[in-house]
N, C-alpha and C positions, 0 to 999 in steps of 0.2 A: 504494500500500500504506500502511495507516495504522499505521506503526511505523518507528522508526529502523532503517535497514539498514546493516550493516557487512559489507564483504567483505575478506577477508584473503588475500593471495597471496604467493608467493615473489617476492623482488625480481627485477625484469626482467632484471638482468644475471647472475643465478644460474640454474643448471639447475633444472628443475621435474620431479622424478621422477614425481609423480602425473600431470602433464600428458603426460609421455612414455609412461606406462603407458596412459593414455586414447587417445593417438594410436596406439599399437600395437594396442589393442583395436579401434579403428575400422578400421585397415588389415586386421586379421584377418577382418573381415566384408566386405571389399571397398570400404570408404569411404576416400577419400584426404583428408588434411588436411595443409596445409603447416606449420601451427603449432597447437599445443594448449597452453593454459595453464590450470592449475587454480586455483580460488578457493573458499574456505570462506565461507559466508554465515551471518550471525546477525541476528536481529530483536530489538529492544528496545522497551519501552513508550514511549508518546508523552509521558509525564510527566517525562522527563529533559531537561535542557538540553544543547545541543551540547557544551559543555565537559565535562560528565559522561560523555557517550558517547565522546568522544575519549580521556578519561583511562582509561575502562574498556577501550577497545580497546588502547591503548598499554600499560597495566599488566597486563592479564589475557589478552587474546586473541593478541597479537602477539609473536613472537620478534624483537626489534629488530635482531639480527645478520643475519637472512636473510629477514625478511618485511616487508611494507608493507600498509597498509590504506586503504580508501576508505569514506567515510560519505555516506549520502543521508538527508535528513530525511523525516519522515512525509509521505506524499502525493507524493513525488518518485519517478520511475522511474530505475533505473540506466541509464546510457547504452547505447544499442543497439550491439551488436557482431555481426558475422557469425557465426552458428552458436552462439550462447549456448544451453547446455543446463543446466537446473536438475535436480538429482537430489535428491529428498526422500525421507525414510523413509516407509514405508507406515503408514497409520493403525494405531495399536496397537502398533507396533514400538518397543521401547525405544531411546532415543537417549542413549548413555552420555556423549557430550560435553555435551549439554544438562544432564545431571544433575551434571556436574562443575564447571560454571561458576557 
């Protein structure tokens, strides 16, 4: 992907309510999952330096009390994990988070 990729997640030692809700939804349709963790993803332009991307993530996107983030540079893929599902808005659907950042 030709953009900086930032993923924000609840810290691993804290409960993940969105992950729990997703696991419950999976189980409701008959799919078993031993663990589900949620992450929010953001894409930023390639004209930024890594330090700028880290500062933006730290100061704007992350609640340092309960969240952590990972960054991948343009062209790099996020590490493969079993069962990664990306949920994206439909084309033309307003994304209020994108408008607020």
